[in-house]
N, C-alpha and C positions, 0 to 999 in steps of 0.2 A: 398364426402358427409357424413355428421355425421349421425350415427345411435345410438339412445339411447336404452339401453336394461336393463331389470330387471328380476331377478329370485329369488325365495325363496330358501334358502340353505336347510332349513328344513321346507317344506310346512306345515307339521302337526302342528308346533308351531305358525306360522303366525305372529310372532312378528317382530318389526322393526329391531331388532338386528340380525335377520336371513335373511336379504335381501342383495342382491348385485346389485348395479346399476352402469352401465358403459356407457361410451361414446366412440364409435369407429369412427375413422376417418383415412382414408388412410392405412388400415390394422393394425393400432395401436389402442389398447384398453386401457383405463384408467378408474379408479373409478371417478364417477361423484362427484364433490364437494358438500357437504351438506351445503346449506345456511340455517342456523338455524333461524326460525322465529316463528314457531308454535309448533314444536315438537323437544325438546332437545334430545329425545331418538332415533331419526333417522327418515328416510324417510320410507313411506309405500304406499300401493295402494289397490284398491279393495273396497273402501268405501269412504265416504266423510269427514273424519276427519282431524286431525292436521298433521299426518304423510303424507297423500296424498297432503295436502297443501304445505308442505315443498318440496315434490318431484316435484310438478308442478312448484313452485318457482325456484327450482334448475335447472330444465331442461331449463326453459325459460331464466333464468339468463345466463346460458351457451350459449344458442342459440343466444340471443340478445347481449351478452357481456356487459350487463348493467342490473340493477335491474328492473324487470318488475313491473308495477303497480298492486296493490292488486286485483283490478277487473279482470285484464287480467289473472293472474295465478289462481285465484279462478274459473273463467270460464273454463280454461284449465283443472283444476282438475275435475270439474263436467262433462266436455265433454269427457275426456279421462281417467284420472287416477283413478277415482272412479269405472270404469268398468273393469279395467285390472284384469286378472286372475294371476295364479302362475308365468307364464313367459310372457313377453311382449316385444315389440320393437316398436319404432316409429322413423321415418326418419325425417331428417331436412326438406325435401320436404313437408311432411305431416304437419309439424308445420307451414311452410310458407303458405301453402294453407289454413290452419285453420285461421291464423292471417289475411290473405287477406279477407276471408269470414266474419270474425268477424268485421273487419274494415268496410266492406260494410254494415253489419247490423247496426253498430253504426251510420255510415254516413246516412243511409236511415232513421233511427229513428230520427236523428237530423233534416234531411230535412222535414220529416213529421211534426215534432213539429213546425218548422219554417213555413211550409205551413198553419198549423192550426192557428198559431199566426198571420200570415198575414191576414187569413180569419177573425179572431176575430177582428183584427184592422180595417178591412174594414167594418164589421158589426157595430163596435162601431162608426166609422166615419159616416156611413149612419144614425145611430141612433142619434148621436149628431146633424147632419145637419137637420134631420127631427124635432127634438125637438126645435132646434133654429128657424126653419121656423114656427113651431106651436106657440111659444111665440111671435115671430115678428108679425105674422098674427093677433093674439089676441090683442096685443098692438095697432096695427093699427086700427082694427075694433072697439076697445073701444073708440078711439078718433073720428072715422068717424060715428059710428052708433048713431042713435037717441036713447036717453035713454029709450024711450017707446019700443024699439026693443031688449032690453037687455035680455028678457026672451028667445027670439029665439036664440040670440047669445050664451046664456048659453047652451041651448040644442044642438046647432051646435057643440060647442067645447067639450061637454061631449061625443057626438058621434064621433068626431074627435079622441079623446083620446081612445075611445072604438075600433076604427079602428086600431090605433097603437098597442093596446093590441092584437087584433085578428091577426095582421101581425107579432106578436112576436117581435116588435121593443121595446116594454116596457113590464114589468110584471104587475101583478095585483096590487101590492103595489104602483108602480109608477103611475098606472092609478088612483088609489084612491087619491094619493097625488096631481096629476095634476088636477083632478076634483075639489078637495077642494081648490086648488089655484086659479082655474078659477072662482069659486064662490066668493072667497074672493076678487079677482081683480075686478070682475063685481060689487060687492057690494060697494067696495071702490070708483069706478068710479061713481056709482049712487049717493053715498053721496056727492061726489065733484060737481056733476051737480045740486044738490038741493040747 
């Protein structure tokens, strides 16, 4: 099992050039390769800057044997590297456990977003079906009602629209728009009957 270790050679200076980062496996210890992305002066830890970003990148690159995604190594930096003190170590197992938990959190977030999208789609479907029924009913009633009853019809559909507003199927602007359209359709039908 790999163990990643770091220590400051001269802690009082705290600079990137005074750190040693190694990876130990099977009793053999080697310097960790610095994959330069943010800090050309070297790797570091104990804060959230560019040196710690390169350390997180380099550890995960070695562990994964491939370049990690920026979001992944930045999360690793914030979760671990930024809090490390003068000397630290982290095992391959700890990294594996963190990656599994991180993947679970990402998966759960995506699942929640999908559930919310499905719920929103269902609400939109219900809304569209309700509005379609509203306009079909109005069109039918305009043909079937006696023109002398159009006043009652107008009041009924204004109330119908208000009910959709109260049920939060439509918003206030749609309610106003629907009410204006109802009046316009009724007036148009009246004019055609005369």
